[in-house]
N, C-alpha and C positions, 0 to 999 in steps of 0.2 A: 505492500499499499502507500511508505515512502517513496520508490521507485515511482509511483503511476503520480502523484503530485507534482515530481518533476514529467513528467510525460504530460499533466497540466498544463504545466509551462509554458513548456514544449510548444503544447496546437496553441497555447494563448500567442506568441510568439511570431509563429508560423499563420496562423490570424490574419498577426497582421501586418505579414510579409505581403501573402495572397492579396491582401482586400487595400495594401495601402494603406491605410491608413491605422491611425489608434483607438485603443476604445478609448472612452472616456476613461478620462485619468483620476477619478472616487474609486470606480469596478475594477481598474484594471488597477492600481496598492490595494485596494482589496484583494482582489485575487492574488495576486505574487505574497502577498505574508502570507494571507493562512495560508496557503500551498505551502512553505516557507519554512510556516509554525510547527503547522504538521509536520511535514513531511521528517524536523529535526525532531518528537515528544515520538514519531514509529518508531525514528532511528533508537532514539532511548531504549522505545521499548521492550525492539528486537534483543539491543545489547542487553538488558537486564537479564534478556530469562536467557540469556545464554551463558552468564555473571551464576547463574543462581537458579538452574536443569532439576528440575522437577521429574518427578517419576508415580508413573500410575500403574496400578496390578491393580488384577486380579484372578483371584487365583478358587480354583471347584481343585477337591481333594475327594476323594470318599466318605469324609464327616461335616465338614465345612467348604463354603460363601463366603472368601473372603473378598472383601472390596479395598482400596487404599488409595481413595485422593488425593491429590495432596494437599495438603494445607489447609485441607476442610473433614470437620470430625461431620459434619450435614450430609455428606452426600460416601461417607465411610461407614461403609458395615462389616463384619465380621457373624452370619449365623449358620445356624447347625443344617446343613443337608434333607436333615431329616425332618426339620419344620416348618418346609418352604411348600406352601400348595402348589402354585401357581408365578409363572410370569405374564403382563401383561402391560397393555398400555391406557391410560386412562385421562384424564382429561374434564375439565366444567364446563358447564355451559350452564352462563345466567344468563342476565340481560343485559351483558357491555359481549355476548358471542363466547367464543370459545375461548375454553383460556388454551393455554400449550400443550400438546402434549405433554406425562410424564412416562418415565418405561422404566416399569422394576420388576420385584421381588412381593409378590405378596405370600406371609405367617401364614399356614395354620389357626393361631390366632388372631388371625384378621391385619396383621400390620403390614403398615406399607414401606417396603429399601427405595429408597429410587438410584437407579442406574443411569450417571452419568453420560452421555455417548461423545461430551471432546474429543476422548482420543482415540477414535475411533473402535471403539468396544463394539464388536457384534451382538448385540441384548439373545438371535438366531445359533449362535455358539456356546456365548452361556449356555441357555438353553439346552441345546444338546450336550456338555460337561453334566450341566448336574442330572440329564438325561438316559444318561448312562447310567446313571449308580441311582438313580432312580427313577424309574422309564411313568408311573405315572402322574409323572407335576408336567401340565400342559401348557403350552404359548397358543392361546387368541388371537387369528387373526381382525376381530371384531374390539375393537378401541370401547372400555367400560371407561361409561360419561354418567353420569352425577349433574343433576339437573336441578338450577337453584328456584328460588319463588312458586308459585302458580303450579306450577311443576313440576312441585317437590320430587326430587328424586337419587336415593344413594347410593355409592357406586354400588355393586353385582355380588354376593356375597362367590 
């Protein structure tokens, strides 16, 4: 994205060259400054991530399923494979529209653990790994929806 900022600056200069005219000065300064500063911020983010690498782990053994998301207690969990009821995708629906879909694991006691897919994790592969230990664990293609408002409905069990 940092390189694309410089591409946009080049497009601005290319436009001015082809049209043989300058873009109005306030707009030109805003574009040049905003893309330049954005590029520097993005390059700093790249540098920081390079200096502070993180490791995402999703491990399935015959006894446990462990997900360790870097620097996040909310998306990290460790559950017994025997406690897993199913894998599912879920979403809430309200007067504001559809919510963001969450993908994860539902335990026998009803708790849901969100599996963040930021690091290229395949929920299907996790499901197959768990299913190799417990074949009865399902993964529905249908999105489990909770509805808020006059037609209220909780997530399906």
